[in-house]
N, C-alpha and C positions, 0 to 999 in steps of 0.2 A: 582727501584733500579739502580744506576748508572752502567755504563759499564766500566770495567778495560781495555778491548780491544775491539776496534771497527775496523773491516775489511770491506771495501767496494769495490767490483768489482776488487779483486786483481788478477792481471795476471804476469805470468812468463813463458817464452819460452826459454829453453837452445839451444844454437846453435847446429845444427846437430840433435836435438831430433824430433821424428815423431809427437809428440803431446805435447801441453803445460803442464808444471808442475802444474801450477795454471791457471784456466781457468773462471776468473770471480768470485772467492770466496768471499762470503760475510758472515760474522758471528759476533757474539758478545759474549764476556765473561763477565758475570755480576760480578761486584765488591764483593768480600767476599765469592765467590763460589770456590768450587773444580770442575773444568771443565776437563773432559776427551776428548782429541782430537783423534779420533780413525779413522781408515781406513786401507785398505790392503796396501801391498807393492807398492810403486809408486803412491799413491793416492795424494801426495802433502803435507803431514805432515811436514817433514823435511825442505822442501823449505819454507814453512810457518813460521816455528820456526826461521830458519835463518833470514828470513825477520824481523821478530819481534825483534830479537836480534841485528839487525843492521849489520849483517854480509853478507847480501845480498840485492841489491837493485831490487825492483819490476820493471817490464816493465810499468805497469800501475796500477791504483787504489790508495786507501787511507787507511793509517793505523794510528789509534790513540791509544796511550797507556797511561793510567792514565791521560787522557784529554790533552795529548801532541802529536803533530804531529812527526811521525817517521822521516821525512825528515829534518825539521827545528829545532827539539828539541832532536836530537840524544844523546848528552852527558848527558842531564838532564834525559832522559829515562834510560840510562844505569846505572846511579846512583841509580835508584829507583827499578830495577829488578834484580833477581838473576837467573842464568841459570845453570842448571845441565845437561851436555851433556851426550850422551850415552857413548862416550869415557871417560876414566878416565882422567881429566884435572889436573893432580898433577904431581910433578917432583918425579919419583920413586926413586931416588937416595938420596933424602932428608927425613927427618923425618916429621911426620904430623905437629908437632909444626913449624918446619922450613918453611914448605909450607904455613901455616897459617899466619906466621909473614911476609912473602914475599907478599902474596896476600892482607893482611890487609893494608900494607904499600901502595900498589896501589890505595887503596881507601881512603888514607890519614887518616888512623885510627892511633890512638896513641898506643904505647906499652901496656898501661894499658887496653885500649878498647880491643885489640886483645887478651890479655891474659884472660881477663874476659869473653868475648863473645865465644872464642874458647874453653875455659875450660868448660863453660856450655854446649855447644853443644856436646864436646866430651863425657860428662857425660850422656847427654840425648840419645845419639846414641851408648852407650855402648863401647865407644872406650877410656875412661879416663886412662886406664892402658896401652894404646899403643901410646900414644903422642910422645914418644921419640924413636919410632921404624920407620924405613924406610918404606915408602910407598911400595916399591917393595917386602917387606916381608909379606905384608897384604894378607889375603885371599880375594877372589872375593867379597864376601859380605862386608868385612871390607873396601875394596876399594870404594865400591859404597856408604857406609855411609860416609866415609871421603870425598868423591867428594861432598855430599849434604852440608856438613859443610862449605866447601870452598865458596859455593854460598851464604851463609847466614851470613857471617861476617859483612857485612854493613848494616844488617837488612832490606832487600828490602821488598817493599810493594807487589810486584808481584813476584812469584816464578814460573819459567818455567822448567819443568823436561821432559827430552826425554828418556823414557825406563829406569827409575832409578832403576828397580829390575831385569833387564835382567841378567839371569844366576846366581842369587843369591839363597841361601839356604831359606828354609822355615822360619826359625827363623829370619833371617835378613830382609826378606820381611815383616814379621809381625811387626818388630820393626820399619821399615821404615814407614809402613803404620799408626801405632800408633803415631809415631813423627809428620807426616804430618797432622793427625787430630788434634793434639794439637797445632800445628803451625796455622792451619787454624782458630782455636779458638780465636786467637789474632786479629782476623779482617783482615787477610791477604787473598790474592787471590791466587790460584794455578791452573796453566794450565798443564795438565798431559797427556803424550802420552804413550800408552801401547798396545802391541798385547795380553795381558791377559785380555780378556774380563770379566772373573769373578772378576778380580781385580778392573776394572773399575766400574762394577756394584756395588761392595761392597763400594768403597771409594768415588766415584764422586756424587755431587749433580745433576750435569748436564753433558750430553755427547754431543759431536758434531761429526757426522760422515760425512767424506769427501771421495769422490771417484773421479778419473779423474780430479782432481784440482778444484771440485765443492762441495758445500754443498749438502748433500742428506737427512739428518735428524739432528734434535736437540731437546733436552728436557730431562727430568729426566728419568733415566733408568726405573723407575716403570711405567712411562706414555708411554714410548716407547714399552715396552713389552705389556702393556695392549691394545694399539692400533695396534699391528701388529698380523695379524691373525695366529693362531698356535704357537705364541712365549711363551716360559715358562721362558726364561732368555734373557739376553742381547746379548749373542752369537747368538741366533736364529733370532733376530732382525738384527743383523750385517749381517748373511748369507742371509737373505731374501733380504736385500737391495743391497748387493754388489756381491752376487752369490757364487757358490761353486767352481768356476774355481781357480786353483792355480795361484798366482801372483809371478813371479820370477823377 
């Protein structure tokens, strides 16, 4: 199976930091997979995602996304990926529809395309009755779901989500998971970061565990559990590999 993301020997050291954020990270995300990118605080996950999105430049290494080089084909890559940041990337004083019309125009979508795609996504994510309400009036779970919609208007081939269920209620989390499973069935690739290990175990086909800017394990949750002594769940694997020391 082809790789949607190929990362080779990626390095990044922030000025003034004691240690590198990425220290030769090498990893592959298979096309058509739901892959979880996991690691403790400070492991390098956010730095990696920012480089994948073209928001940050690595010091060294190579990144290929959908068979295009991140340095020479940045514009082409951005048109083919959708990014759901941990922060809500919507204008709070605008309605959901106003946000989507603005964002859709940035992708050169027609008014009809925006209306059709946003309407379908609002329905699927349980927000069809709230399109004319301002984002600032939404609950936390509603904002998370609205944030996902904004990333999908241009129908990306690769969806990157950074903690998309942080702080949401059980119902919103279940709805987001069901939606992502359905989205994945349309031959799309998903890269998913989360601190909820049970969530990753349930949702992801594969997981990549990083620490101190390096790959330390990869594989399906089932296989990682089976090959880790004393592990009964993915959280056990994670703690065995990264330790029990609190990361602040």
